[in-house]
N, C-alpha and C positions, 0 to 999 in steps of 0.2 A: 676347439674341443673335438669336433667331428674328425678332423684330420688326425689328431692324436689317437683317437679310438680306432680309426681305420688302420693306422700304422701298427697299433698293438695287435689287431686282428691278423694282419699280415705276418707279424713276428710269431704269433702263436702257430700259424700254419707252417712256417719254416721250422719251428721247434718240433712240431709233430712229425715233420718229414725226416728230421735228423737221425733218429734211430734206424729208419729204413735205409737211408743213404749209407750209414755206417755198415749195416748188415749186408747190403747188396753190392757194395763197392768191390770191383774185380770179378763179379759174377757175369755169366753170359745169359742174356735174354734174347729169345727169338721172337720176333714180332711178325705175324702174318698180316700183311697190309692188303685189305680187300673191301668189297662192298661198294654200294653205289656212290659213296662219298668220293671214291677215286675219280668219278666222272662228274663231280659237282661243277657247275658253271662258275661257282664262287671259289676263286683260288685261295681264299682265306681258310677254307675248310682243309684243303690239302696242306697249306702252309702251317696251319695249326698243328696238324699231326707231325709234320717235319720238325717243328719247334720242340715238341715233346720228346721226340726221338733224340734230338740233339742235346736236350737237357739231360736225358739219361746218360748219354755219352760223356758229357762234361762233368758229371758227378762220379764218373769212374765205372759205370756199368757198360759192359761190352755188348753192343746191340747188333744183331743180325736181322736184316729185313728180308722177308720172303713175300713176293707179290704175285698176284694173278693178273687178270685183265680181261675178263669175259666180255664186257660190253665193247671194249676196244676191238676185240677179235670179231665180234658180230658186225661192227661197222666196217671193218676191213673186208669181211666176207661179202657183205651187201654191196660194197663198192666194186667187187669183182663179179657181181651177179650170182653169188652163191648163197643159197638159203641155209642158215644155221639149222642143224638138226640135233635133237637130244633124245636120249632114251633113258628113262629112270633118273632124270636129272643130270646125266653125263653127256658131254658133247660127243657126237659121232664125228670122228676125225679121219677123213679120207686123205689122199695125197694132196689135193688142192688145199684142204683145210689146214693140214700140218704146215704147209708152206706159209700160210697166212699167220698161223700161231707163232711159228719161228720168227717171222719178221716183226710181228707186233710185240710179243713178250720180250724177246731177247734184244731187240734193238730199240723200239720206240718207248714202250712203257718202262723198261729198265732204265733208259736214259732219263726219262721224265722224273721218276722217283728219285734217282740219284741227284738230279738237278735241284729238286726241292730241298733235299737234305743239305747239299753242299752250299746252297745259297745262304746258309747260316754259319758259314765258316767251319764246317765239319768236313774233314777228309772222308771220302767214300772210295770204295772200289767196286766196280760193277762185275757181277758174276753171272753170265748167261748160264742158266741151269744145265743146259745140254753139255757144257764143257766140264762140269764138276759133279754131276749126278748120273749114276748108272741105274737103269730100270729094266724091268721085264714087261712084256705085254700084259695088260690087265685082262684077266680071265673072268668070264661071267656068262650069264644066260644070253647076252647079246654080244656080237662082234662089233666093237666100237672103233676098230681101225687102229690108228696110231695113238692109242691111249695107254699109258704105262703106270706102273707103281714103282716107287724108288726101292732099290735093293742095296745101294751103296752110295756113300757120300765121301767125297774127297775132302777131308777135314783140314789137312795141313795148309793149303792155300788160304782157307777161311781164317784159321787160327793165326796165321802169319799176318794177315790184314788187321785182325783185332789187336795183335801185339804191337803193330805199327800205329795204333790209334785211329785206324780207319773203320768206317762202318760198311760192311759188306751188303750189297744190294743184289739179291738172288732171285732170278725168275723161275717160274714153275714149269720148266721143261727138263727133260732128261734124255739120255741116249742109251740105246741098247748096246750090247757088246760089239756090234758091227758099226756103231757110230751113227745109226739112224735116229733122228730127232723124234721124240714123243711128247705129247701133251700129257701133263700130270696135274691132278687136282692139287691146288695150292695148299689146301689143308693138310693133305698127305705129305707134301714136301716139307711144310713147316714142322710137322711132327717128327719126321725122319731126321731132319737137320738138327732139331733140338736134342733128340736122343744121341745122335752121333757126336755132337759137340759137348754133351754133358751139361746142357743148359739148366739153369736154376728155375727159370720161368719161361713159359710159352704163352704168348699173348695173341689172341685172335681179335683183330679190329674188323668190325663189319658195320652194317647199317641198322642194327637192332640193339636195344639196351643190354641184352644178355639173354638169359633163359627166363621165359615168362610162364607162370602157371596158366595164365589166360593171355593168348597172343594179342587180344584187343585191349588189354588193361596193363599199361606200363607199371602200375603200382603193385602188380603181382610178381615183380622180379624176385627170382630165387638168388639170394646173395651168395650163398655158399652151399655146396653139397659134396658128399664123399663119393668116391668111385662106386661103392656098393649101392648107392642110391640111384645110379644112372638107369639100370635095367628096369626097375619099377616105373620110372618116369617115361621110358620108351613104351612100356606096355599100356600106360594110361594115355599115350598119344601126346604128352606134353613135349617130349623131344621127338620131332618129326621133320619131314621135308628138308629145308636147307640147313637146319641145325644138326641133322644126323651125321653127315660126314665130318663136321667140326667136332662134335662130341665124341664120335668114334675115334678120331685121330687124337683127341685129348686123352682119352682113356688109354690108348696105346702108348702115348708118350709117358703118362704117369706110371704105368706098369713097367716101363723100361728105364725109369730113373729120374725123369723130370720131376722137380719138387712140387710145382703147382701150375695150374693152367687157368688163364683168365679170358673171359669173353666181354668185350667192351664195345660201346657205340663210338665209332671213330668220328661221327659228326658232332659229338658233344665237345665243346672247347675243353682242352686239357684233360680229357677223360683218362688218358694213360697215367698222368701224374696223380690224379685223384684216386685211381685204383691202386697204384703201387705205393704211394707215399702217405696215404691217410688211413686212419684206423677203420673207418666205415666202408671205404671203397665206393665204387660207383656201378660196377657190373656184376657178373657172376664168376665165381671161382670154383674150380673142382679140385679137391684135395685128396690126399691118401686117406684110407679108412682109419 
């Protein structure tokens, strides 16, 4: 009897997912892959994320993955005897640091993310960001060195890969018009890529459940909010620190045509599927007014 009830529960979940599968089939989803779960010593965490991405692919959703790799960069810098430096939460990127960023993001992390996805029989294509993204130097009150913001995305190669059934794996670097490699915030890259591709969804995977009214209380999760509710939450300090660049990038994407943005905890098993294919969701979504 128990096995029958368990099977019925599974069938109910599948039927709940059906209208979402039908609605999203053929759509482009950009998934920003980041957070401490990228460095989890338990490969099941990263494999679980890869399985969710492959599931989306096999039900007809065109998935583009954008990744960072801050902790891996820090390890590489330390191995070279270079102390990582940050100003206002952004990495100071001198010549030695950009060399490390180029090696780590475009070669090592990009290959690792691609390997996890391809291990589930999903074709992938690696896209070192510096070869497909154009940037300008990020201007601000501090000179951060080789830190840029994306100004142009070469969409044709990415769309061609999607049309071939491949999942593009894109690193968060870009080049200026002279071909010099720059470090770019992965949230910014994901937003710009989502807009350029006309993505239906932009999903940020990180190591927090979503947007919390009280950072110490997981039950204070904000399940959904409209774009015009973002500024008041900033003023109250609810959106701050590490969530600021994510939310700012999300708002930019929504104002530029992306239909909806999600913030999900990548450490939670099948969090992507629960957010996308169930009525209640599991993280935070930001929607148009």
